[in-house]
C-alpha positions as CSV (number, residue, x, y, z in Angstrom):
1,M,11.8,-11.1,26.8
2,N,11.1,-9.0,29.8
3,V,7.3,-9.1,30.4
4,D,6.3,-8.1,33.8
5,L,3.5,-10.6,34.9
6,L,2.6,-8.7,38.1
7,S,1.6,-5.8,36.0
8,L,-1.1,-7.9,34.4
9,P,-4.3,-8.8,36.4
10,A,-3.4,-12.1,38.4
11,R,-5.6,-14.3,36.2
12,Q,-4.1,-13.2,33.1
13,A,-0.8,-13.5,34.3
14,A,-1.6,-17.2,35.5
15,L,-2.9,-17.9,32.1
16,L,0.4,-16.8,30.5
17,A,2.5,-18.6,32.8
18,H,0.2,-21.8,32.3
19,G,1.4,-21.5,28.7
20,L,5.1,-21.6,29.5
21,P,7.2,-24.8,29.5
22,A,7.3,-26.4,32.9
23,H,11.0,-25.5,33.6
24,D,10.3,-21.8,32.6
25,R,7.2,-21.6,34.6
26,D,9.3,-23.0,37.7
27,W,12.0,-20.5,37.0
28,L,9.5,-17.7,37.1
29,L,7.9,-18.7,40.2
30,D,11.3,-18.9,41.8
31,R,12.0,-15.4,40.9
32,L,8.9,-13.9,42.4
33,E,8.4,-12.5,46.0
34,P,6.6,-14.8,48.3
35,G,3.3,-12.9,48.1
36,P,2.9,-12.9,44.4
37,R,4.3,-16.2,44.1
38,G,1.8,-17.8,46.2
39,V,-1.0,-16.0,44.5
40,L,0.3,-17.2,41.1
41,A,1.2,-20.8,42.2
42,D,-2.5,-21.0,43.6
43,L,-4.0,-19.8,40.3
44,L,-1.8,-22.2,38.3
45,R,-2.9,-25.1,40.6
46,E,-6.6,-24.0,39.8
47,L,-6.1,-24.0,36.0
48,Q,-4.4,-27.6,36.3
49,T,-7.3,-28.8,38.6
50,L,-9.8,-27.5,36.2
51,R,-7.8,-29.1,33.5
52,I,-7.8,-26.0,31.2
53,P,-5.2,-26.4,28.7
54,P,-2.4,-23.9,28.1
55,D,-3.1,-21.3,25.5
56,H,0.3,-21.2,23.6
57,D,-1.3,-18.6,21.1
58,L,-2.1,-16.0,23.8
59,L,1.4,-16.4,25.2
60,Q,3.0,-15.9,21.8
61,E,0.9,-12.9,21.1
62,V,1.9,-11.2,24.3
63,L,5.6,-11.9,23.7
64,R,5.2,-10.7,20.0
65,Q,3.7,-7.4,21.3
66,H,6.4,-6.8,23.8
67,R,9.4,-7.7,21.5
68,P,12.2,-4.9,21.7
69,A,12.7,-3.0,18.6
70,S,16.1,-4.6,18.2
71,V,14.4,-7.9,17.3
72,L,11.7,-6.7,15.0
73,S,11.8,-6.8,11.3
74,P,12.2,-3.6,9.5
75,T,8.6,-3.9,8.4
76,E,7.5,-4.5,11.9
77,R,9.5,-1.4,13.2
78,L,8.1,1.0,10.5
79,E,4.7,-0.5,11.0
80,R,4.9,0.5,14.6
81,L,6.1,4.2,14.2
82,D,4.5,6.6,16.6
83,A,3.9,10.2,15.9
84,E,7.3,11.1,16.3
85,G,8.5,8.3,14.4
86,V,6.5,9.4,11.3
87,A,7.7,12.9,11.5
88,R,11.2,11.6,11.7
89,L,10.5,9.4,8.5
90,V,9.0,12.5,6.9
91,S,12.1,14.5,7.7
92,R,14.3,11.5,6.2
93,L,12.3,11.1,3.2
94,R,12.1,14.8,2.2
95,S,15.4,14.7,0.1
96,E,14.7,11.3,-1.7
97,P,13.3,11.0,-5.1
98,P,9.5,10.8,-5.3
99,G,9.7,7.4,-7.0
100,L,11.8,5.8,-4.1
101,V,9.1,7.4,-1.5
102,I,6.2,6.0,-3.5
103,R,7.9,2.6,-3.6
104,L,8.3,2.6,0.1
105,L,4.7,3.8,0.8
106,H,3.3,0.8,-1.3
107,L,5.5,-2.0,0.1
108,H,3.1,-2.4,2.8
109,D,-0.4,-1.1,4.1
110,W,1.3,1.1,6.5
111,P,-1.0,3.1,8.9
112,W,0.8,6.3,8.1
113,R,1.0,6.1,4.4
114,A,-1.6,8.9,3.7
115,A,-0.2,11.2,6.2
116,V,3.3,10.7,4.7
117,A,2.2,11.0,1.1
118,R,0.3,14.2,1.9
119,E,3.1,15.8,3.9
120,L,5.8,15.0,1.2
121,G,3.3,16.1,-1.6
122,V,3.5,12.6,-3.4
123,H,0.5,11.5,-5.2
124,A,1.1,7.8,-5.1
125,A,-2.2,6.8,-7.0
126,D,-1.2,8.2,-10.3
127,G,1.6,9.5,-12.5
128,P,4.5,7.5,-14.1
129,D,5.7,6.2,-10.7
130,A,2.3,4.8,-9.7
131,P,2.6,1.3,-8.0
132,A,1.0,-0.5,-10.9
133,D,3.8,0.9,-13.0
134,L,6.7,0.1,-10.8
135,P,8.5,-3.2,-11.9
136,P,9.0,-5.8,-9.1
137,A,12.3,-5.4,-7.4
138,P,12.3,-7.7,-4.3
139,A,16.1,-7.0,-3.5
140,L,15.6,-3.4,-3.9
141,D,12.3,-3.5,-1.7
142,A,14.1,-5.4,1.3
143,A,17.1,-3.0,1.0
144,L,14.9,0.0,1.1
145,L,13.0,-1.3,4.1
146,E,16.3,-2.2,5.9
147,A,17.9,1.3,5.1
148,V,14.6,3.2,6.0
149,A,14.4,1.2,9.2
150,A,18.0,1.5,10.2
151,A,17.9,5.3,9.5
152,L,15.3,5.9,12.0
153,P,16.9,6.0,15.7
154,A,15.2,5.1,18.5
155,S,12.9,7.4,20.4
156,G,14.3,10.4,21.7
157,A,17.9,9.8,20.0
158,A,19.4,12.5,17.6
159,M,18.9,11.9,14.1
160,P,21.9,12.1,11.9
161,P,21.7,14.9,9.2
162,V,20.6,13.9,5.7
163,P,23.3,14.5,3.1
164,P,22.7,16.6,0.1
165,G,20.8,14.4,-2.7
166,G,19.6,12.1,-0.2
167,R,20.6,8.8,1.6
168,W,20.7,6.6,-1.5
169,R,23.2,9.0,-3.1
170,E,25.5,8.9,0.0
171,I,25.2,4.8,-0.1
172,F,26.4,4.7,-3.7
173,R,29.0,7.2,-3.0
174,R,30.4,5.1,-0.3
175,R,30.4,2.1,-2.5
176,G,32.4,3.9,-5.2
177,R,29.6,4.7,-7.7
178,P,28.9,8.3,-8.9
């Protein structure tokens, strides 16, 4: 984790450092320049003097928010798509079957669900592929999330072309299926 405590207000940085195990807190203080180290050490002493307990939940929340994309689950990666990521997702899903797109849209309460459905012209609430009519398929759902998250490159990276017939046909073709 690379959370720059100096970019946060000093008191919030002290609260976060206060939630660290003692050896991690000491390590952090040893890495700081003398000025910021003194400020943070003073604030940590103040917290200890006032007997304010460490807020481990605050620390965990900050660390969760600052996790690099490489350690996020596929659901978390897709949930955090920005406008550019949503545009890439739409581009990637254009050649996929509507039933697959509908299944993806209803695997989670995505913040971009309505925009993607509208852009792709899929009506996820009705028709034979409506979410209520889709049979449960946990392995398919997990594979779908994994494949979609993996198919979206990091921001700014070139996106590989989508093969004719969609990504799923390409995957099955590589596995020797027609």
